[in-house]
C-alpha positions in Angstrom: 92.9 -73.8 79.6 93.2 -71.7 82.8 90.4 -72.4 84.6 90.8 -69.4 87.2 88.5 -66.8 86.3 85.1 -67.3 85.0 84.2 -66.7 81.2 82.9 -63.7 79.4 81.6 -65.6 75.8 79.9 -63.9 72.9 76.5 -65.4 74.0 76.9 -64.3 77.7 77.5 -60.7 76.8 74.7 -61.0 74.2 72.5 -62.3 77.2 73.5 -59.4 79.7 73.1 -56.8 76.9 69.5 -58.0 76.8 68.3 -58.7 80.5 70.4 -59.2 83.5 67.9 -61.4 84.8 68.3 -64.0 81.7 71.7 -63.8 82.3 72.0 -64.9 86.0 69.2 -67.5 85.4 71.5 -68.9 82.3 75.1 -68.3 83.4 75.4 -67.8 87.2 72.5 -70.3 88.1 73.4 -72.3 85.4 69.7 -73.3 84.4 69.1 -74.1 80.5 65.9 -74.5 78.9 64.8 -78.2 78.4 64.1 -77.9 74.6 65.4 -75.1 72.4 63.0 -72.8 70.2 62.7 -74.2 66.8 65.5 -71.5 65.3 68.0 -73.0 67.8 67.6 -76.3 67.2 68.1 -76.0 63.3 70.9 -73.6 64.1 72.7 -76.6 66.4 71.9 -79.2 63.8 72.9 -77.3 60.8 76.1 -75.7 62.3 77.1 -79.3 62.9 76.6 -79.8 59.1 79.1 -77.0 58.5 81.6 -78.6 60.9 81.6 -81.8 59.4 81.7 -80.0 55.5 84.4 -77.9 56.6 86.8 -80.9 57.6 85.5 -83.0 54.7 87.7 -83.4 51.6 86.0 -83.3 48.1 83.4 -85.5 47.5 83.3 -86.7 50.4 82.6 -84.1 52.7 78.7 -83.7 51.1 78.1 -87.0 52.4 80.0 -86.6 55.5 78.1 -83.3 56.3 74.6 -85.0 55.6 75.0 -88.1 58.0 75.5 -85.6 60.9 71.6 -85.0 60.3 70.2 -86.7 63.9 68.2 -89.7 63.0 65.9 -88.5 65.5 65.4 -84.5 64.1 62.1 -83.3 63.2 62.2 -84.9 59.1 61.3 -81.4 57.8 63.7 -79.6 59.6 66.2 -82.4 58.2 64.8 -81.8 55.1 65.8 -78.1 55.4 68.9 -79.3 57.2 69.7 -81.5 53.9 68.4 -79.1 51.1 70.3 -76.2 52.6 73.6 -78.2 53.0 73.4 -79.5 49.0 73.2 -75.9 48.0 76.0 -74.8 50.0 78.4 -77.9 48.6 77.1 -76.7 45.2 77.9 -73.2 45.5 80.8 -73.1 47.9 82.3 -75.9 46.9 85.3 -75.0 44.5 86.7 -72.2 46.3 90.0 -72.9 47.3 91.3 -72.6 51.0 93.3 -75.0 53.3 91.2 -75.8 56.4 94.0 -75.4 59.6 91.5 -75.8 62.7 87.5 -76.3 62.9 85.6 -75.2 66.4 88.7 -73.8 67.5 88.7 -73.1 71.3 90.2 -69.8 72.6 91.0 -68.4 76.3 92.5 -65.3 76.7 92.7 -62.4 79.4 90.4 -59.6 79.1 92.4 -56.2 78.9 91.5 -53.5 80.7 91.3 -50.4 77.9 92.8 -48.2 79.6 95.4 -49.5 81.8 96.5 -52.9 80.1 96.2 -54.9 82.6 94.4 -58.3 82.7 90.8 -58.6 84.6 90.7 -60.3 87.6 87.2 -60.8 87.4 87.1 -62.3 84.0 88.8 -64.1 80.9 87.6 -64.0 77.5 86.4 -67.1 76.0 84.5 -68.6 72.6 84.9 -71.3 69.8 85.5 -70.4 66.4 84.2 -72.0 63.6 86.9 -72.6 61.3 90.3 -70.7 60.5 91.5 -71.6 57.3 94.3 -70.1 54.2 93.6 -68.7 51.5 95.9 -66.6 48.5 98.6 -66.3 51.5 96.3 -64.9 54.0 95.1 -66.5 57.3 91.7 -66.2 57.8 88.9 -66.6 60.3 85.4 -67.9 59.2 82.2 -67.5 61.3 79.0 -69.4 59.8 75.7 -67.6 60.4 72.0 -69.3 59.8 69.5 -66.3 59.5 65.8 -65.9 58.5 66.8 -62.1 57.3 67.5 -60.6 54.1 71.4 -61.2 52.9 71.3 -58.8 50.1 74.8 -57.6 50.1 75.4 -54.1 51.2 72.0 -53.9 53.3 71.0 -54.0 57.1 72.4 -57.5 57.6 75.9 -56.6 56.5 76.0 -52.9 57.5 75.6 -54.5 61.5 78.7 -56.4 61.4 80.6 -53.0 61.7 79.6 -53.3 65.2 79.2 -56.9 66.0 81.5 -57.7 69.3 81.8 -61.7 68.4 83.9 -61.0 65.6 86.1 -58.7 67.4 86.5 -61.3 70.4 86.9 -64.2 67.7 89.9 -61.6 66.8 91.0 -61.3 69.8 90.9 -65.3 70.6 92.9 -66.1 67.9 95.5 -63.7 67.3 95.9 -64.8 70.9 96.2 -68.5 70.2 99.3 -68.1 67.5 97.1 -67.3 64.6 98.1 -64.3 62.4 94.4 -63.8 61.3 94.3 -60.5 58.5 90.2 -60.7 58.1 86.9 -62.9 58.9 84.9 -64.6 56.4 81.3 -63.9 57.3 79.5 -67.0 56.3 75.4 -66.7 56.1 72.6 -69.2 55.5 69.3 -68.0 54.6 66.8 -70.3 55.6 63.9 -70.0 52.6 60.7 -68.9 54.5 58.9 -72.1 52.6 56.4 -74.1 54.9 55.4 -77.7 54.8 52.0 -77.8 52.6 49.0 -79.5 54.1 46.3 -81.0 53.1 43.3 -79.1 52.2 40.3 -79.6 54.8 37.8 -82.2 53.3 35.3 -79.2 54.1 37.0 -76.9 51.7 38.4 -79.0 49.0 36.4 -78.2 45.3 36.6 -80.7 42.1 36.9 -80.7 38.8 34.8 -82.0 36.6 37.4 -85.3 35.8 37.4 -85.6 39.6 40.7 -84.4 40.8 41.0 -81.2 43.0 42.2 -77.9 41.7 45.8 -76.9 41.8 45.9 -74.8 44.9 44.1 -77.4 46.7 45.8 -81.1 48.2 44.6 -84.3 49.3 47.4 -85.1 51.3 50.1 -83.4 53.2 53.8 -82.8 51.5 56.1 -85.4 52.6 59.5 -84.3 53.7 61.1 -85.9 51.0 58.7 -83.8 48.4 59.3 -80.6 50.4 63.3 -81.6 50.5 62.6 -81.1 46.3 60.7 -78.2 46.3 63.5 -76.7 48.7 66.3 -77.2 46.3 64.2 -76.3 43.2 63.7 -73.0 45.1 67.3 -72.4 46.0 68.6 -73.3 42.7 66.2 -70.4 41.2 68.5 -67.8 43.1 71.3 -69.0 45.0 72.5 -65.4 46.2 69.3 -65.3 48.2 70.5 -67.8 50.1 74.1 -67.6 50.5 76.2 -65.2 51.2 79.8 -64.2 52.0 81.6 -61.1 53.2 84.6 -59.9 54.4 84.8 -57.8 57.7 88.1 -56.2 59.1 88.7 -54.8 62.0 91.1 -52.0 62.2 92.9 -51.2 65.6 91.0 -48.3 66.7 87.6 -50.8 66.3 89.2 -53.5 68.0 89.7 -51.2 71.0 86.4 -49.8 71.1 84.8 -53.4 71.0 87.2 -54.5 74.0 86.1 -51.4 75.9 82.6 -52.5 75.2 83.0 -55.8 76.6 85.0 -54.1 79.6 81.8 -52.4 80.3 79.5 -55.2 80.3 82.1 -57.3 82.3 81.8 -54.2 84.9 78.1 -54.6 84.6 77.7 -57.9 85.5 80.2 -57.7 88.4 78.3 -55.1 89.6 74.9 -57.3 89.5 76.6 -60.0 91.1 78.0 -58.1 93.8 74.5 -56.0 94.5 72.8 -59.8 93.9 70.3 -57.4 92.2 70.0 -58.5 88.6 66.9 -56.6 86.6 64.4 -57.7 84.6 64.1 -55.9 81.1 60.8 -56.7 80.0 61.8 -54.8 76.2 63.7 -58.1 75.5 60.7 -60.7 76.8 60.0 -61.0 73.4 62.2 -60.4 70.6 62.3 -61.6 66.4 58.4 -63.2 67.6 60.1 -65.9 69.8 59.2 -65.2 74.1 62.2 -65.4 76.3 62.5 -69.1 77.7 62.8 -67.6 81.2 59.5 -65.5 80.6 56.8 -67.7 83.1 60.0 -67.7 85.8 59.9 -63.9 85.6 56.0 -63.6 85.7 56.3 -66.0 88.5 54.2 -68.6 86.9 56.7 -70.9 86.7 60.0 -72.5 88.8 63.6 -73.1 87.8 63.4 -75.7 89.6 60.7 -77.8 87.3 63.0 -80.4 85.8 59.7 -80.4 82.8 61.3 -77.0 81.5 64.8 -76.4 83.0 68.2 -78.9 83.5 70.7 -77.7 85.2 74.6 -77.4 83.8 77.5 -78.7 85.1 79.4 -75.6 84.1 78.2 -71.9 82.6 79.9 -73.0 79.1 79.0 -76.7 78.2 79.8 -75.9 74.3 83.2 -75.4 75.7 84.6 -78.3 75.8 88.0 -77.6 77.7 86.6 -75.0 80.2 84.8 -75.5 83.5 83.2 -72.3 84.5 
């Protein structure tokens, strides 16, 4: 991969759309939070399990996927991941795909949609979850974990018509020599169940036989009990937790998506040239999560605080072959 130009990735573009100041802290100053928020941490852990599953063979792949779960992970997050990957294997294990590549990195020119000339400021980069073959077609696979409703035909799936990440991955896969015809969008919904906690001693009510009422507990639920309850919930209705849809990109859709990327690249370049990165208060809290840089923007914390932030060697450490 060429390292002459900095990269625009789907994640970088997402941050730039949300808030230019956040983009600066993460991709220009290269400071990342020391601790990822729980949903991000879980998503990374489960993604590694999916990678092992797709790389595995037959009955062994579920075993391989479970063994990727880190020993030092939160036991209840690990229980959630184990339940979901077990259900995933039961749901999709008989699907006939030949895996061509897993975690396929790419780096391709960003092309001006009006002139066809390659950008002198940016390249497009990323990592594709999997490329597979099925029924004679070459298919791009994208995994996502979510807490949203994934009912087919709902808002989650309609939004994919505008999802720039898919368009970027089509571009990257084709430039890498794969004749991609469609994207298999593979979504895993996390159950909303939380581990049970023991009833406070002062609130406990006992029956005449000395046992607690059914909705009360003497002890916290263990991670193994939580795992079993998650599995029972998933088995009741697997379609609530596992969804797959086919996403295609017409030429006109690809052109519009790449025009969006080009314009965001121009906006980032203008901000860098002026050394002005506007804050966007509308993005400080999204999906009930506060931005990791919120306190820095409020002048209540510093990027130099090693307890909160770590300095990255590159802007894109997730891409092993890229240093920018």
